[in-house]
DSSP file (Angstrom, degrees, kcal/mol; ACC not computed):
  #  RESIDUE AA STRUCTURE BP1 BP2  ACC     N-H-->O    O-->H-N    N-H-->O    O-->H-N    TCO  KAPPA ALPHA  PHI   PSI    X-CA   Y-CA   Z-CA
    1    1 A M              0   0    0      0, 0.0    11,-2.3     0, 0.0     2,-0.4   0.000 360.0 360.0 360.0 138.2   -6.4    0.8  -10.9
    2    2 A I  E     -A   11   0A   0      9,-0.2     2,-0.4    36,-0.1     9,-0.2  -0.995 360.0-177.4-132.6 134.5   -3.5    3.3  -11.3
    3    3 A A  E     -A   10   0A   0      7,-1.5     7,-2.8    -2,-0.4     2,-0.3  -0.991  14.2-159.9-126.8 139.9   -1.7    5.5   -8.8
    4    4 A T  E     -A    9   0A   0     -2,-0.4     2,-0.2     5,-0.2    36,-0.2  -0.879  14.2-179.0-122.5 152.6    1.0    7.9   -9.7
    5    5 A S        -     0   0    0      3,-2.2    38,-0.1    -2,-0.3    39,-0.0  -0.719  52.1 -90.3-126.3-176.7    3.9    9.7   -8.1
    6    6 A Q  S    S+     0   0    0     -2,-0.2     3,-0.1     1,-0.2    38,-0.0   0.755 125.6  36.7 -67.2 -22.2    6.4   12.1   -9.6
    7    7 A Q  S    S+     0   0    0      1,-0.1     2,-0.3    37,-0.1    -1,-0.2   0.672 120.0  11.6-104.4 -20.9    8.7    9.1  -10.3
    8    8 A A        -     0   0    0     13,-0.1    -3,-2.2     2,-0.0     2,-0.4  -0.912  54.9-123.6-154.2 171.2    6.5    6.2  -11.3
    9    9 A V  E     -AB   4  20A   0     11,-1.9    11,-2.2    -2,-0.3     2,-0.5  -0.995  23.0-152.1-124.2 132.4    3.2    4.7  -12.3
   10   10 A M  E     -AB   3  19A   0     -7,-2.8    -7,-1.5    -2,-0.4     2,-0.5  -0.917   9.0-168.5-108.2 128.3    1.7    1.8  -10.3
   11   11 A I  E     -AB   2  18A   0      7,-2.3     7,-2.2    -2,-0.5     2,-0.3  -0.970  18.3-133.0-117.9 124.6   -0.6   -0.6  -12.1
   12   12 A K  E     + B   0  17A   0    -11,-2.3     2,-0.3    -2,-0.5     5,-0.2  -0.584  27.4 179.4 -77.9 133.0   -2.7   -3.0  -10.0
   13   13 A S  E >   - B   0  16A   0      3,-2.1     3,-1.3    -2,-0.3    22,-0.5  -0.903  45.1 -75.9-127.1 158.5   -2.6   -6.6  -11.3
   14   14 A S  T 3  S-     0   0    0     -2,-0.3    20,-0.2     1,-0.3     3,-0.1  -0.377 113.9 -12.7 -60.3 112.9   -4.4   -9.6   -9.8
   15   15 A G  T 3  S+     0   0    0     -2,-0.4    15,-0.6    18,-0.3    16,-0.3   0.332 131.7  56.0  80.5  -7.4   -2.4  -10.6   -6.7
   16   16 A S  E <  S-BC  13  29A   0     -3,-1.3    -3,-2.1    13,-0.1     2,-0.4  -0.950  71.5-128.2-147.8 167.4    0.6   -8.4   -7.4
   17   17 A L  E     -BC  12  28A   0     11,-1.4    11,-3.0    -2,-0.3     2,-0.5  -0.954  16.1-150.3-118.6 140.5    1.6   -4.8   -8.1
   18   18 A I  E     -BC  11  27A   0     -7,-2.2    -7,-2.3    -2,-0.4     2,-0.6  -0.954   8.0-160.2-114.2 125.2    3.6   -3.8  -11.1
   19   19 A M  E     -BC  10  26A   0      7,-3.6     7,-2.4    -2,-0.5     2,-0.5  -0.915   5.1-167.8-108.1 121.2    5.8   -0.7  -10.7
   20   20 A E  E     +BC   9  25A   0    -11,-2.2   -11,-1.9    -2,-0.6     2,-0.5  -0.942  11.1 174.6-112.0 123.9    7.0    1.0  -13.9
   21   21 A E  E >   - C   0  24A   0      3,-3.0     3,-2.7    -2,-0.5     2,-0.5  -0.852  66.3 -70.2-128.4  93.5    9.7    3.6  -13.7
   22   22 A R  T 3  S-     0   0    0     -2,-0.5    -1,-0.0     1,-0.3   -13,-0.0  -0.441 122.0  -6.9  53.6-107.0   10.6    4.6  -17.2
   23   23 A S  T 3  S+     0   0    0     -2,-0.5     2,-0.3    -3,-0.1    -1,-0.3   0.553 120.0  91.0 -93.3  -6.3   12.4    1.5  -18.6
   24   24 A H  E <   -C   21   0A   0     -3,-2.7    -3,-3.0     2,-0.0     2,-0.4  -0.712  52.6-172.1 -93.9 138.4   12.4   -0.4  -15.2
   25   25 A V  E     -C   20   0A   0     -2,-0.3     2,-0.4    -5,-0.2    -5,-0.2  -0.997   3.7-179.8-127.8 130.2    9.6   -2.7  -14.1
   26   26 A A  E     -C   19   0A   0     -7,-2.4    -7,-3.6    -2,-0.4     2,-0.5  -0.995  16.8-147.7-127.8 135.2    9.4   -4.3  -10.6
   27   27 A T  E     -C   18   0A   0     -2,-0.4     2,-0.7    -9,-0.2    -9,-0.2  -0.900  11.9-147.0-101.7 127.7    6.7   -6.6   -9.4
   28   28 A L  E     -C   17   0A   0    -11,-3.0   -11,-1.4    -2,-0.5     2,-0.4  -0.845  15.3-163.2 -98.4 110.8    5.8   -6.3   -5.8
   29   29 A W  E     +C   16   0A   0     -2,-0.7    38,-0.2   -13,-0.2   -13,-0.1  -0.766  49.1  92.4 -96.5 137.1    4.8   -9.7   -4.3
   30   30 A G        +     0   0    0    -15,-0.6     2,-0.2     1,-0.6    -1,-0.2   0.110  56.2  90.7 173.7 -39.6    2.9  -10.0   -1.1
   31   31 A H        -     0   0    0     -3,-0.3    -1,-0.6   -16,-0.3     4,-0.1  -0.542  55.4-153.7 -79.6 146.8   -0.8  -10.0   -1.5
   32   32 A Q  S    S+     0   0    0     -2,-0.2     2,-0.2     2,-0.1    -1,-0.1   0.433  77.1  12.3 -96.9  -1.7   -2.5  -13.4   -2.0
   33   33 A A  S    S-     0   0    0    -18,-0.1   -18,-0.3     1,-0.1    -2,-0.1  -0.822 108.4 -30.8-155.2-169.8   -5.4  -12.0   -4.0
   34   34 A T        -     0   0    0     -2,-0.2    19,-0.8   -20,-0.2     2,-0.4  -0.229  55.2-127.9 -59.8 138.5   -6.6   -8.8   -5.8
   35   35 A V        -     0   0    0    -22,-0.5    16,-0.3   -19,-0.2     3,-0.1  -0.765  22.1-173.5 -87.4 129.5   -5.4   -5.5   -4.5
   36   36 A S        +     0   0    0     14,-2.6     2,-0.3    -2,-0.4    15,-0.2   0.705  62.8  12.9 -99.4 -22.2   -8.3   -3.1   -4.0
   37   37 A S  E     +D   50   0B   0     13,-1.7    13,-2.8    41,-0.1     2,-0.3  -0.991  54.8 179.8-157.8 145.3   -6.4    0.2   -3.2
   38   38 A I  E     +D   49   0B   0     -2,-0.3     2,-0.3    11,-0.2    11,-0.2  -0.977   3.9 178.8-142.2 154.6   -3.0    1.8   -3.3
   39   39 A D  E     -D   48   0B   0      9,-1.9     9,-2.8    -2,-0.3     2,-0.3  -0.977  20.8-132.2-156.1 146.8   -1.5    5.2   -2.4
   40   40 A W  E     -D   47   0B   0     -2,-0.3    41,-0.3     7,-0.2     7,-0.2  -0.708  26.1-118.5 -93.8 147.7    1.9    6.9   -2.4
   41   41 A N    >   -     0   0    0      5,-2.3     3,-1.7    -2,-0.3     5,-0.1  -0.400  43.4 -93.3 -74.4 167.5    3.3    8.8    0.5
   42   42 A P  T 3  S+     0   0    0      0, 0.0    -1,-0.1     0, 0.0    43,-0.1   0.803 124.4  42.9 -57.7 -33.7    3.9   12.5   -0.2
   43   43 A D  T 3  S-     0   0    0    -38,-0.1   -38,-0.0   -37,-0.0    42,-0.0   0.430 108.2-119.7 -95.5   3.9    7.6   12.1   -1.2
   44   44 A G  S <  S+     0   0    0     -3,-1.7   -39,-0.1     2,-0.2   -37,-0.1   0.591  84.3 110.1  77.2  10.9    7.1    9.0   -3.3
   45   45 A T  S    S+     0   0    0      1,-0.1    17,-2.8    16,-0.1    18,-0.4   0.623  74.2  45.5 -93.5 -13.6    9.3    6.7   -1.2
   46   46 A R  E     - E   0  61B   0     15,-0.2    -5,-2.3    16,-0.1     2,-0.4  -0.954  61.2-165.2-130.6 148.6    6.6    4.6    0.3
   47   47 A L  E     -DE  40  60B   0     13,-1.7    13,-3.3    -2,-0.3     2,-0.4  -0.992   6.5-156.1-130.4 139.8    3.5    2.9   -1.1
   48   48 A I  E     -DE  39  59B   0     -9,-2.8    -9,-1.9    -2,-0.4     2,-0.4  -0.953  13.7-174.5-114.1 136.9    0.6    1.4    0.9
   49   49 A S  E     -DE  38  58B   0      9,-2.3     9,-2.7    -2,-0.4     2,-0.4  -0.988   8.0-162.7-133.2 143.0   -1.6   -1.3   -0.6
   50   50 A G  E     -DE  37  57B   0    -13,-2.8   -14,-2.6    -2,-0.4   -13,-1.7  -0.984   3.2-162.4-126.4 134.2   -4.7   -3.0    0.6
   51   51 A G  E  >> - E   0  56B   0      5,-2.6     4,-2.0    -2,-0.4     5,-0.5  -0.931   3.1-166.3-117.1 109.1   -6.2   -6.2   -0.5
   52   52 A N  T  45S+     0   0    0     -2,-0.6    23,-0.3    23,-0.2    -1,-0.1   0.710  88.4  51.0 -71.1 -16.9   -9.8   -6.7    0.4
   53   53 A W  T  45S+     0   0    0    -19,-0.8    -1,-0.2     1,-0.1   -18,-0.1   0.846 120.2  31.8 -86.4 -35.5   -9.8  -10.4   -0.5
   54   54 A D  T  45S-     0   0    0    -20,-0.4    -2,-0.2     2,-0.1    -1,-0.1   0.573 100.5-131.5 -96.6  -9.6   -6.7  -11.3    1.6
   55   55 A G  T  <5 +     0   0    0     -4,-2.0    18,-3.0     1,-0.2    19,-1.4   0.542  58.5 137.5  77.1   7.0   -7.3   -8.7    4.3
   56   56 A L  E   < -EF  51  72B   0     -5,-0.5    -5,-2.6    16,-0.2     2,-0.4  -0.633  40.4-164.8 -93.3 144.8   -3.7   -7.4    4.2
   57   57 A V  E     -EF  50  71B   0     14,-2.5    14,-2.2    -2,-0.3     2,-0.4  -0.999  19.9-168.3-119.1 124.4   -2.4   -3.9    4.2
   58   58 A I  E     -EF  49  70B   0     -9,-2.7    -9,-2.3    -2,-0.4     2,-0.5  -0.945  16.0-150.6-122.2 134.5    1.2   -3.7    3.1
   59   59 A L  E     -EF  48  69B   0     10,-3.0     9,-3.3    -2,-0.4    10,-1.2  -0.898  22.1-161.6-100.1 127.5    3.7   -0.9    3.4
   60   60 A W  E     -EF  47  67B   0    -13,-3.3   -13,-1.7    -2,-0.5     2,-0.7  -0.861  20.0-135.5-114.6 143.6    6.4   -0.9    0.6
   61   61 A D  E  >> -EF  46  66B   0      5,-2.9     4,-2.1    -2,-0.3     5,-0.8  -0.882  16.6-162.1 -91.2 115.8    9.8    0.7    0.3
   62   62 A M  T  45S+     0   0    0    -17,-2.8   -16,-0.1    -2,-0.7    -1,-0.1   0.423  84.8  60.0 -87.4   3.5    9.8    2.1   -3.3
   63   63 A N  T  45S+     0   0    0    -18,-0.4    -1,-0.2     3,-0.1   -17,-0.1   0.788 123.9  19.8 -88.8 -35.7   13.6    2.5   -3.4
   64   64 A T  T  45S-     0   0    0     -3,-0.2    -2,-0.2     2,-0.2     3,-0.1   0.544  97.0-131.3-106.7 -11.8   14.2   -1.2   -2.8
   65   65 A Y  T  <5 +     0   0    0     -4,-2.1     2,-0.3     1,-0.2    -3,-0.2   0.794  64.7 129.2  61.8  31.7   10.7   -2.5   -3.8
   66   66 A E  E   < -F   61   0B   0     -5,-0.8    -5,-2.9   -38,-0.1    -1,-0.2  -0.814  66.4 -98.6-115.3 156.2   10.5   -4.6   -0.6
   67   67 A Q  E     -F   60   0B   0     -2,-0.3    -7,-0.2    -7,-0.2     3,-0.1  -0.504  28.8-175.5 -69.3 136.4    7.9   -4.9    2.1
   68   68 A I  E     -     0   0B   0     -9,-3.3     2,-0.3     1,-0.4    -8,-0.2   0.813  67.5 -22.5 -94.8 -45.6    8.5   -2.8    5.2
   69   69 A H  E     -F   59   0B   0    -10,-1.2   -10,-3.0     2,-0.0    -1,-0.4  -0.981  56.5-161.5-162.1 152.6    5.6   -4.1    7.3
   70   70 A S  E     -F   58   0B   0     -2,-0.3     2,-0.3   -12,-0.2   -12,-0.2  -0.991   4.8-172.3-141.4 152.3    2.2   -5.7    6.8
   71   71 A I  E     -F   57   0B   0    -14,-2.2   -14,-2.5    -2,-0.3     2,-0.6  -0.962  25.8-121.4-137.8 156.3   -0.9   -6.0    9.0
   72   72 A Y  E     +F   56   0B   0     -2,-0.3   -16,-0.2   -16,-0.2   -17,-0.1  -0.896  36.8 159.4 -99.1 121.3   -4.1   -7.9    8.7
   73   73 A I        -     0   0    0    -18,-3.0   -17,-0.2    -2,-0.6    -1,-0.2   0.729  47.7-118.8-107.9 -37.4   -7.2   -5.6    8.8
   74   74 A G  S    S+     0   0    0    -19,-1.4    20,-0.4   -23,-0.2    19,-0.4   0.706  82.7   0.0  91.1 103.1   -9.9   -7.8    7.2
   75   75 A N  S    S-     0   0    0    -23,-0.3    18,-0.9   -24,-0.3     2,-0.6   0.905  73.7-168.8  56.6  52.3  -11.5   -6.5    4.0
   76   76 A P  E     -G   92   0C   0      0, 0.0    16,-0.3     0, 0.0   -40,-0.2  -0.607   7.6-178.9 -70.9 117.8   -9.6   -3.2    3.6
   77   77 A W  E     +     0   0C   0     14,-2.7     2,-0.3    -2,-0.6    15,-0.2   0.843  64.0   9.9 -85.2 -37.0  -11.5   -1.3    0.9
   78   78 A S  E     -G   91   0C   0     13,-1.7    13,-2.6   -41,-0.1     2,-0.3  -0.997  58.0-167.1-147.2 149.1   -9.3    1.8    0.7
   79   79 A V  E     +G   90   0C   0     -2,-0.3     2,-0.3    11,-0.2    11,-0.2  -0.979  12.7 170.2-133.6 146.7   -6.0    3.0    2.0
   80   80 A A  E     -G   89   0C   0      9,-1.8     9,-3.2    -2,-0.3     2,-0.2  -0.963  28.4-127.7-157.7 138.7   -4.5    6.5    2.0
   81   81 A F  E     -G   88   0C   0    -41,-0.3     7,-0.2    -2,-0.3   -41,-0.1  -0.570  35.1-111.8 -77.3 148.7   -1.6    8.4    3.4
   82   82 A S    >   -     0   0    0      5,-2.6     3,-1.8    -2,-0.2    -1,-0.1  -0.409  37.1-101.2 -70.4 160.1   -2.3   11.6    5.4
   83   83 A P  T 3  S+     0   0    0      0, 0.0    -1,-0.1     0, 0.0    -2,-0.1   0.798 125.8  46.8 -56.6 -29.4   -1.0   14.8    3.6
   84   84 A D  T 3  S-     0   0    0    -43,-0.0   -43,-0.0   -42,-0.0    -3,-0.0   0.513 108.8-125.5 -90.1  -4.0    2.0   14.9    5.9
   85   85 A G  S <  S+     0   0    0     -3,-1.8    16,-0.1     2,-0.2   -44,-0.0   0.511  81.9 110.4  77.3   4.7    2.7   11.1    5.4
   86   86 A E  S    S+     0   0    0     14,-0.1    15,-2.4    15,-0.1     2,-0.3   0.712  75.8  34.9 -85.4 -21.8    2.7   10.4    9.2
   87   87 A R  E     - H   0 100C   0     13,-0.3    -5,-2.6    14,-0.2     2,-0.4  -0.887  64.2-145.2-132.4 160.9   -0.6    8.4    9.3
   88   88 A V  E     -GH  81  99C   0     11,-2.8    11,-2.4    -2,-0.3     2,-0.5  -0.993  10.7-149.8-125.6 133.4   -2.5    6.0    7.1
   89   89 A A  E     -GH  80  98C   0     -9,-3.2    -9,-1.8    -2,-0.4     2,-0.5  -0.890  13.3-170.1-100.8 132.8   -6.3    5.8    6.9
   90   90 A I  E     -GH  79  97C   0      7,-3.0     7,-2.7    -2,-0.5     2,-0.5  -0.980   5.9-160.2-126.2 119.0   -7.7    2.4    6.2
   91   91 A G  E     +GH  78  96C   0    -13,-2.6   -14,-2.7    -2,-0.5   -13,-1.7  -0.864  25.9 155.3 -98.7 128.6  -11.4    2.0    5.3
   92   92 A S  E >   -GH  76  95C   0      3,-2.5     3,-1.3    -2,-0.5   -17,-0.1  -0.842  60.1 -89.9-141.8 177.6  -12.9   -1.4    5.8
   93   93 A Q  T 3  S+     0   0    0    -18,-0.9   -18,-0.1   -19,-0.4     3,-0.1   0.796 125.9  54.5 -60.2 -28.6  -16.1   -3.3    6.5
   94   94 A S  T 3  S-     0   0    0    -20,-0.4     2,-0.3     1,-0.3    -1,-0.3   0.578 121.9 -94.1 -83.8 -10.7  -15.3   -2.9   10.2
   95   95 A G  E <   -H   92   0C   0     -3,-1.3    -3,-2.5     2,-0.1     2,-0.5  -0.890  57.1 -36.4 133.6-164.1  -14.9    0.9   10.0
   96   96 A L  E     -H   91   0C   0     -2,-0.3     2,-0.4    -5,-0.2    -5,-0.2  -0.868  48.1-169.0-103.9 130.2  -12.2    3.5    9.6
   97   97 A F  E     -H   90   0C   0     -7,-2.7    -7,-3.0    -2,-0.5     2,-0.5  -0.967   6.7-168.4-117.8 133.3   -8.8    3.0   11.1
   98   98 A V  E     +H   89   0C   0     -2,-0.4    -9,-0.2    -9,-0.2     3,-0.0  -0.979  24.5 160.3-120.7 116.7   -6.2    5.8   11.3
   99   99 A I  E     -H   88   0C   0    -11,-2.4   -11,-2.8    -2,-0.5     6,-0.1  -0.823  46.9 -73.5-132.3 165.8   -2.8    4.4   12.4
  100  100 A P  E >   -H   87   0C   0      0, 0.0     3,-2.2     0, 0.0   -13,-0.3  -0.302  45.6-117.8 -58.7 147.1    0.9    5.4   12.2
  101  101 A S  T 3  S+     0   0    0    -15,-2.4   -14,-0.2     1,-0.3   -15,-0.1   0.577 111.9  69.6 -68.2  -7.2    2.3    5.2    8.7
  102  102 A T  T 3  S-     0   0    0    -16,-0.3    -1,-0.3     2,-0.1   -43,-0.1   0.623 100.2-134.9 -78.4 -13.0    4.8    2.5    9.9
  103  103 A L    <   +     0   0    0     -3,-2.2     2,-1.0     1,-0.2    -2,-0.1   0.537  61.0 137.6  65.0  10.9    1.8    0.1   10.3
  104  104 A E        +     0   0    0    -35,-0.1     2,-0.5   -33,-0.0    -1,-0.2  -0.760  27.4 170.4 -89.5 102.7    3.3   -0.8   13.7
  105  105 A V        -     0   0    0     -2,-1.0     3,-0.1     1,-0.2    -6,-0.0  -0.952  61.0  -4.4-119.3 126.8    0.2   -0.9   16.0
  106  106 A G  S    S+     0   0    0     -2,-0.5     2,-0.3     1,-0.2    -1,-0.2   0.713  96.3 130.3  70.2  19.9    0.2   -2.2   19.5
  107  107 A E              0   0    0      1,-0.1    -1,-0.2    -3,-0.1    -3,-0.0  -0.824 360.0 360.0-106.9 146.6    3.8   -3.3   19.4
  108  108 A S              0   0    0     -2,-0.3    -1,-0.1    -3,-0.1    -2,-0.0   0.381 360.0 360.0-125.2 360.0    6.4   -2.5   21.9
């Protein structure tokens, strides 16, 4: 699976994501199994990844290549940012979830 932004190409690898930016390569560690879906936010600074085997949805900072936040959804099949980047849609076996793009749900 490949997702692109204006700055980079993302290649899904088993259990990790590899980010190639011209001559730079960064591996994003966080998923415990295969990643099933990825998407860039509109300005290319954030990446969302979903792993249907580990049940995790992870938000990544693509300037630092670090995790910003993660949540457990349970079998996320697909993830996508809204066109304005304010929300994330997550499709899973349990249904469709639309949550803030920070992935902070039910927290105060």
